[in-house]
N, C-alpha and C positions, 0 to 999 in steps of 0.2 A: 504494500500500500504506500502511496505517495503522501508525504507530509510537507507542508510549507511552513517555514519558520524564519525568524530573523537570522541573518548570517552572523557568525561570530568570527573572531580572529582565526580560529582553527579552519575556517572555510576559505581563507584568503587564497591559497594556492589553487583550489578547485575553481573558485570564481574567476580568477585571472585566466586559467587554462580554458575554461568554457567560453569566456568572452573572446579570447584570441582565436580559438578554433571556430567559433560561430561567425566571426566577422572577417577572418583573413581572406575569404573568397572575394570580398568587396574591394580589397586594396587595388588590384589592377583596374577594376571598373571605375573607381572614383579617383584614382591617381595618388592616393595616400591612405594612411591608416584611418579608418572611421573613428569618430570621437569616442565611442565606447572602449576602444583599445587604448586610448590615451588617459583614461580616468584613473584616479588614485583610489583603488579599491580598499586599501587599508583605512583611509579616511572615511570613505563612504560606509564601510562596515561599522566603524566606530561611531558614526553619526546615525546609525540604525536606519539607513535608507535602503539597504539590500536585504531582500528576502530570497531564500533558496528553497528549491524543491528537491527533496531527498527521496530516493526510491531505492529499495534494497540496500540501505545504508550508504548510498553514494549520492553526492550532489550531482544532479544532471540538468539543472536549469536555475534561472534566477531572474528577478526583476529588481529594478532600482526605481523607487517611488518617492515623490516629494509631495507633502501636503502644502498646497498653496492656499490663498485666501478663500477662493470659492470653488476650487477644483483640486484634483490630484494629477500631478504630472508623472506620466510613465516615461521615464527618461531612457530606460534600457530594458530589453527583454532578450535573453539568450538561452538557447538550449544546446547542450552538447551534441555535436553531429551524430554520435552513435545512439543518441536517444531521440533524434528527430523522427517524426512520423509515428510516434507512439502516444500522442495526445498530451505530451508534456506542455507544449506551448499553449494549447487550448486550456489546460488546467490552470496555467499561470495567468492567462487572460481572465479566466473566471475569478481567480483570486484577486486580481486588480479591481474588479467590480465589487467584490465582497469587501475589500479593504476600503474602497472609496465610500461605500455606504456606511461602513462602520465609523468612518471619520466624519460623518454628517455632511458629505459632499454628494452632489448628483451629476458631476461632470468629470470626465477623464480627458486629459489632453496628452498628446504625444507629438513627436516629430521624427522624421526619418529622412535619409538622403534621397533626393529625387531620382537617383540612379538605382535605388533599391526597389525597383518596380514591383517585384513579387511581394515585398512587405506591404507596399501601398495597397495592393489588391487584397491581401489578407485582412488588413485593417478595414477596408471598405466592406468586405464580406461580413465582418464582425459588427458592422453598424457605425463605424467611424466615418465622419464627413470631413473632407478637405476644407480648411478654413483659410489658408494662404500659402504662398510660396515666397521664399526670400533667401538671400544669402546671409548667413550668420556664422561667425567664427571661421570664415573661409570655406564653408560648406553650403551647397545649394539644398535647402531643406524644404520639405513638405510638412506643414503643420496640419494636424487633424484633431478632431474632438468627438466625443460621444456623450450624449445626454442619457442618464439613467432614469428609468421610470420610477 
């Protein structure tokens, strides 16, 4: 059974390995490392913004979430390549909605690189709506949002 919990310092290596493995395929496409590969996960874990999904005693996915004034920002979601296609990403996205409601918010916002077209399609399929496109921190980003009922 899969469990989702706050990441701890013990999870650091697994978190970094998952992020790097999940995003490395985009380096050639966008011409540089995606932002998630540049994040300071020790700091993010210490700030309690990283949740990990553990299955069979192994961390195989994660989300980075921030509570903003009126919404939750889903800054990063990553699933280990060997765990993809097994419902891990779907379970993490369900968790994001549960977390958002538990925080008293009814909107989730996220962004992705415009060249990560498969991710944009997944988010649209999950009910996210594109709100804008702009360059930010040197990346061409697509911003999306989902209102929860």
